[in-house]
C-alpha positions in Angstrom: -88.1 97.4 -52.3 -90.7 95.9 -54.7 -90.9 92.1 -55.0 -88.7 90.9 -57.9 -90.9 87.8 -58.1 -94.0 89.8 -58.6 -92.4 91.9 -61.3 -91.2 88.9 -63.2 -94.6 87.3 -63.2 -96.3 90.1 -65.0 -94.8 89.7 -68.5 -96.8 92.3 -70.2 -95.7 95.2 -68.0 -92.3 97.1 -68.2 -89.6 95.6 -66.0 -87.6 98.2 -64.2 -84.3 97.7 -62.3 -83.7 100.5 -59.8 -80.5 101.4 -58.2 -78.8 101.6 -61.6 -77.7 104.7 -63.6 -79.8 104.8 -65.8 -82.7 102.5 -64.9 -83.3 99.6 -67.3 -86.7 99.5 -68.9 -88.0 96.6 -71.1 -91.1 97.3 -73.1 -90.7 94.8 -75.9 -92.3 91.5 -76.5 -93.6 89.5 -73.5 -91.1 86.7 -74.1 -88.2 89.2 -73.7 -89.7 90.7 -70.6 -90.2 87.3 -69.1 -86.6 86.3 -69.8 -85.3 89.5 -68.1 -87.5 89.0 -65.1 -86.5 85.4 -64.6 -82.8 86.4 -65.0 -83.1 89.1 -62.4 -85.0 86.9 -60.0 -82.3 84.2 -60.3 -79.5 86.7 -59.6 -81.3 88.2 -56.5 -82.0 84.7 -55.0 -78.3 83.9 -55.1 -77.0 87.2 -53.5 -77.9 88.6 -50.1 -76.9 92.2 -50.9 -78.1 94.2 -53.9 -76.2 92.9 -57.0 -74.3 95.0 -59.5 -76.5 94.2 -62.5 -74.9 95.5 -65.7 -76.1 95.9 -69.3 -73.7 93.2 -70.4 -75.3 90.6 -68.1 -78.7 91.6 -69.3 -77.7 91.3 -73.0 -76.0 88.0 -72.3 -79.3 86.6 -71.1 -81.4 88.0 -73.9 -79.3 87.6 -77.0 -79.1 83.8 -77.0 -82.9 83.5 -76.7 -83.5 85.9 -79.5 -81.0 84.1 -81.8 -82.7 80.8 -81.2 -86.0 82.3 -82.1 -84.6 83.9 -85.3 -83.0 80.6 -86.3 -86.2 78.7 -85.7 -88.1 81.2 -87.8 -85.6 80.8 -90.7 -85.9 77.1 -90.5 -89.7 77.4 -90.6 -89.5 79.6 -93.7 -86.9 77.4 -95.5 -89.4 75.3 -97.5 -91.2 78.5 -98.7 -87.9 80.0 -99.7 -86.9 76.9 -101.7 -90.2 77.0 -103.5 -89.7 80.7 -104.3 -86.3 80.1 -105.8 -87.6 77.2 -108.0 -90.5 79.4 -109.1 -88.3 82.4 -109.9 -85.7 80.5 -111.9 -88.4 78.5 -113.8 -90.1 81.6 -114.9 -86.8 83.2 -115.8 -86.0 80.3 -118.2 -89.5 80.1 -119.7 -89.6 83.8 -120.4 -86.0 83.8 -121.7 -86.7 81.2 -124.4 -88.8 83.5 -126.7 -86.3 86.3 -126.1 -83.6 83.9 -127.3 -85.5 83.1 -130.4 -86.2 86.7 -131.1 -82.5 87.5 -130.7 -81.7 84.9 -133.4 -84.1 86.6 -135.7 -83.0 90.1 -134.8 -79.3 89.2 -135.5 -80.3 89.2 -139.3 -80.7 93.0 -139.1 -77.2 93.8 -138.0 -75.7 95.1 -134.8 -77.4 98.4 -134.7 -81.0 97.7 -135.6 -80.8 94.1 -134.4 -79.3 95.2 -131.1 -82.2 97.7 -130.6 -84.7 94.9 -131.3 -83.0 92.6 -128.8 -82.9 95.3 -126.1 -86.6 96.1 -126.7 -87.4 92.3 -126.1 -85.4 92.5 -122.9 -87.5 95.4 -121.7 -90.7 93.4 -122.2 -89.1 90.4 -120.5 -88.1 92.5 -117.5 -91.6 94.1 -117.3 -93.1 90.6 -117.0 -90.5 88.7 -115.0 -89.8 91.1 -112.1 -93.4 91.6 -111.1 -94.0 87.8 -111.3 -91.3 87.2 -108.7 -92.6 90.1 -106.6 -89.8 92.6 -107.2 -91.2 96.0 -107.6 -89.0 98.5 -109.4 -89.1 102.3 -109.7 -86.9 105.0 -111.1 -86.0 108.1 -109.1 -84.9 111.1 -111.2 -82.9 113.8 -109.5 -82.5 115.1 -113.0 -84.6 113.9 -115.9 -83.1 112.4 -119.0 -82.8 114.3 -122.2 -84.6 112.1 -124.8 -82.6 113.6 -127.7 -79.3 113.1 -126.0 -77.1 110.0 -125.9 -75.2 109.3 -122.7 -72.4 107.4 -121.2 -74.3 105.8 -118.4 -72.2 104.8 -115.4 -73.6 102.7 -112.5 -72.5 100.9 -109.4 -72.3 97.1 -109.5 -73.1 94.8 -106.5 -75.3 92.0 -107.8 -76.0 89.6 -110.7 -79.5 91.0 -110.6 -78.2 94.4 -112.0 -78.4 93.0 -115.5 -82.0 91.9 -115.1 -83.1 95.2 -113.5 -81.3 97.2 -116.3 -84.1 97.1 -118.9 -86.5 98.4 -116.2 -84.1 101.2 -115.4 -83.0 102.5 -118.9 -86.0 102.6 -121.2 -84.2 103.5 -124.4 -81.7 101.9 -126.8 -78.4 101.3 -124.9 -75.4 99.1 -125.3 -73.7 97.8 -122.1 -70.0 97.5 -122.3 -69.5 93.9 -121.4 -66.9 91.1 -121.2 -66.4 88.8 -124.2 -66.2 85.8 -121.9 -70.0 86.2 -121.1 -70.8 85.5 -124.8 -69.8 81.9 -124.3 -72.7 81.1 -121.9 -75.4 78.9 -123.6 -78.6 80.7 -124.7 -77.8 83.8 -122.6 -74.6 84.3 -124.5 -76.3 84.7 -127.8 -78.7 87.4 -126.5 -75.8 89.0 -124.6 -73.7 89.2 -127.8 -76.3 91.0 -129.8 -77.4 93.4 -127.0 -74.0 94.6 -125.8 -70.6 95.7 -127.0 -68.1 93.2 -125.8 -64.6 94.1 -124.6 -61.8 91.6 -125.4 -59.1 92.6 -122.9 -56.7 90.0 -124.1 -54.9 92.5 -126.3 -54.6 96.2 -127.0 -55.7 95.6 -130.6 -59.0 94.0 -129.5 -59.6 96.6 -126.9 -59.0 99.4 -129.4 -61.5 97.7 -131.8 -64.2 97.7 -129.0 -63.6 101.5 -128.4 -64.2 102.2 -132.1 -67.4 100.3 -132.0 -68.6 102.3 -129.0 -67.9 105.6 -130.9 -69.9 104.4 -133.9 -72.9 103.5 -131.7 -72.8 106.9 -129.9 -72.8 108.7 -133.2 -76.1 106.9 -134.0 -77.8 108.3 -130.9 -77.5 105.1 -128.9 -76.2 105.4 -125.3 -73.5 103.3 -123.7 -73.6 101.7 -120.2 -70.4 101.1 -118.2 -69.8 99.7 -114.8 -66.7 101.7 -114.0 -65.9 99.5 -111.0 -65.1 96.6 -113.4 -66.7 93.9 -111.2 -68.7 93.4 -108.0 -68.0 95.8 -105.2 -67.2 93.5 -102.2 -65.3 96.1 -100.2 -68.1 97.2 -97.8 -67.6 100.7 -99.0 -70.0 102.7 -101.2 -67.9 102.1 -104.3 -64.8 100.4 -105.6 -62.1 102.4 -107.3 -63.1 103.3 -110.9 -61.3 102.5 -114.1 -60.6 105.3 -116.6 -62.3 103.7 -119.7 -65.8 105.2 -119.5 -64.4 108.7 -118.8 -61.9 108.6 -121.7 -64.7 107.5 -124.0 -66.9 110.4 -122.8 -64.2 112.9 -123.4 -63.1 111.5 -126.8 -66.7 111.4 -128.1 -67.9 114.6 -126.4 -70.7 112.6 -124.7 -72.0 113.6 -121.3 -71.9 111.2 -118.4 -75.1 110.2 -116.7 -74.5 108.5 -113.4 -77.2 106.3 -111.8 -77.4 104.0 -108.8 -78.8 100.5 -108.1 -79.9 100.9 -104.5 -81.5 97.5 -103.8 -80.2 94.8 -106.1 -77.6 93.9 -103.4 -80.5 93.2 -101.0 -82.6 91.3 -103.5 -79.7 89.1 -104.6 -76.3 89.0 -102.8 -73.3 88.8 -105.0 -72.1 85.7 -103.3 -74.9 83.5 -104.6 -77.7 83.6 -107.1 -79.8 81.5 -104.7 -80.0 84.5 -102.3 -82.8 86.0 -104.6 -85.7 87.3 -102.6 -88.7 89.6 -103.2 -89.0 93.2 -102.3 -88.4 96.7 -103.7 -85.9 97.8 -106.3 -84.9 101.4 -106.9 -82.6 103.2 -109.4 -81.6 106.8 -108.8 -80.5 109.0 -111.8 -78.1 111.7 -110.8 -77.4 115.0 -112.7 -75.4 114.6 -115.9 -71.8 115.6 -116.0 -70.8 117.6 -119.1 -67.4 117.0 -120.8 -67.3 120.1 -123.0 -63.7 121.5 -123.3 -62.1 118.6 -121.5 -59.1 116.6 -122.9 -58.0 113.1 -122.2 -55.6 114.5 -119.6 -58.7 115.5 -117.6 -60.0 111.9 -117.5 -58.8 111.3 -113.9 -60.3 114.5 -112.6 -63.6 113.7 -114.3 -63.5 110.2 -112.9 -63.0 111.5 -109.3 -65.9 114.0 -109.8 -68.3 111.3 -110.8 -67.0 109.0 -108.1 -67.6 111.6 -105.3 -71.1 112.4 -106.6 -72.1 108.7 -106.7 -70.5 107.9 -103.3 -72.3 110.8 -101.6 -75.7 109.8 -103.0 -75.2 106.1 -101.9 -74.4 107.2 -98.4 -77.4 109.6 -98.3 -79.7 106.8 -99.5 -78.3 104.3 -97.0 -77.2 101.6 -99.4 -77.4 98.2 -97.7 -73.8 97.0 -98.4 -72.0 100.0 -96.8 -70.2 98.8 -93.7 -67.6 101.6 -93.4 -68.6 105.2 -94.0 -66.0 107.2 -95.8 
């Protein structure tokens, strides 16, 4: 039998434990190899016969050491992370001020033309801000957009950052279907009000009024964006259950549905806190459009399920980071 002490002293070589099925081999960092070697040496020194060394005992020795190293690294990077957050939000506010002033001016031109002017300013804002905070976005087209066609865009929703990434994703006039409560936020609320169609869910009358506004906008060649999940998906599944609204509108107006996916906004900013913002890649995937020709309102549920399955399948294939339970 080879000397355990000798094996443990050579931290850069693989450490092999014979007499097990299968043998254990460690070819990782020298620190990990050293921990394993010292652990095995300690076990052998306390037992006269060959010990029954298991994977569980090995992992129990390694995992605490690795956790301490990771925590130490996080602590070391904390000051840099704080500086990044301060920098990112400072640039956000500074760049949003001229957009706010432009939105006030654009409101003089009415909801259609004024809304287009506001969204155009948001596109410029996103083109500047995202690279400044080291978030690199790209669009992936499984099927290209028809420039002459207005759509009902539907997307998944897992982060506050979705709204900031949207102008980098949809590069044409669009009106998100939003909540009227968001219009009450200082500065942002003014821009939000002129760039979206708000939905007041407090009564059937107000909701019906919002639907009529959507139909008017679609008839003018402007697309609509809806998050059919209604709010953040916190289930750990690819998608939350969809509401019917977007699919009823698509059928009633004869407008095709264009699903797309935000793949990385969850990783860039977790829905639990805006202070989780971090740099990295951002991707949006445009899926094939779904036609609604010949459908009636009775088909809204079937249409919803078709789009849901299409988006769910794509999210699983792309390995979306929030999926904890494959379905």
